[in-house]
C-alpha positions as CSV (number, residue, x, y, z in Angstrom):
1,M,-16.9,-13.1,-2.9
2,W,-14.2,-11.7,-0.6
3,E,-16.9,-10.5,1.8
4,D,-18.3,-13.8,2.8
5,N,-17.0,-16.6,5.0
6,S,-15.1,-18.3,2.2
7,S,-11.9,-16.4,2.8
8,R,-9.6,-15.6,5.8
9,K,-6.6,-13.4,6.2
10,L,-3.6,-15.4,7.6
11,P,-2.6,-14.9,11.2
12,A,0.1,-12.2,11.5
13,D,2.8,-14.6,12.4
14,L,2.6,-16.3,9.0
15,G,3.1,-13.1,7.0
16,R,0.8,-11.5,4.5
17,G,-1.7,-13.6,2.6
18,L,-5.1,-15.3,2.7
19,A,-6.9,-18.6,2.5
20,V,-9.8,-19.0,0.1
21,I,-12.6,-21.6,-0.5
22,R,-14.3,-21.0,-3.9
23,P,-17.7,-22.9,-3.9
24,T,-17.8,-24.2,-7.5
25,A,-20.1,-27.3,-7.4
26,G,-17.3,-29.3,-8.9
27,A,-16.5,-27.0,-11.8
28,D,-13.0,-26.3,-10.4
29,P,-11.0,-29.4,-9.4
30,R,-8.8,-27.4,-7.0
31,P,-11.1,-24.6,-5.4
32,N,-9.2,-24.3,-2.1
33,F,-6.0,-22.3,-1.9
34,V,-3.8,-20.4,0.4
35,I,-1.0,-17.9,-0.4
36,A,1.6,-16.4,1.9
37,L,4.3,-13.8,1.6
38,F,6.9,-14.0,4.4
39,R,10.5,-13.4,5.2
40,C,13.2,-16.0,5.9
41,G,16.5,-14.5,6.4
42,K,17.3,-12.1,3.5
43,R,14.7,-13.9,1.3
44,Q,11.1,-12.7,0.8
45,P,9.5,-15.8,-0.6
46,W,5.8,-16.6,-1.3
47,I,4.2,-20.0,-1.0
48,S,1.0,-20.9,-2.6
49,I,-0.9,-24.3,-2.0
50,D,-4.1,-25.4,-3.6
51,F,-6.1,-28.6,-3.3
52,A,-9.3,-30.4,-4.2
53,P,-12.5,-30.0,-2.2
54,V,-12.3,-31.4,1.5
55,V,-14.6,-33.9,3.0
56,R,-17.8,-32.5,4.5
57,G,-17.4,-31.7,8.1
58,R,-13.8,-30.5,7.9
59,D,-12.9,-26.8,8.3
60,A,-11.0,-26.2,5.0
61,L,-9.9,-22.7,6.0
62,T,-8.4,-24.1,9.2
63,D,-6.7,-26.9,7.2
64,L,-5.2,-24.3,4.6
65,V,-3.8,-22.1,7.4
66,G,-2.3,-25.3,9.0
67,F,-0.8,-26.4,5.7
68,I,0.9,-23.0,5.1
69,R,2.3,-23.0,8.6
70,I,3.9,-26.3,7.9
71,A,5.2,-25.3,4.5
72,E,6.8,-22.1,6.0
73,Q,8.5,-24.2,8.7
74,R,9.9,-26.6,6.2
75,F,11.1,-23.8,4.0
76,G,13.0,-22.5,7.0
77,R,14.6,-25.9,7.7
78,L,15.5,-26.5,4.0
79,H,17.0,-23.0,3.5
80,K,18.4,-22.7,7.1
81,C,16.5,-19.5,8.0
82,A,13.8,-18.6,10.4
83,P,10.4,-17.7,8.8
84,K,9.0,-14.4,9.9
85,P,6.1,-12.1,8.9
86,S,6.8,-9.9,5.9
């Protein structure tokens, strides 16, 4: 599964982690997920986001990376720190 095009390592500026799409033919209600481990000040949090299948024609992996980027930025604003790679 990890060898095909259904997973992608996160860009280095987002820390360590990956985005995954699990083709399930409807068996899993939330087959898309992304997880990231990063630093924010002295903290080393991780964020995980998962969601339902996307509409045909969208690039779910790109969307997952975008969602984790937004989540890290919001974490930084909320906790008054600057997210950095772990």
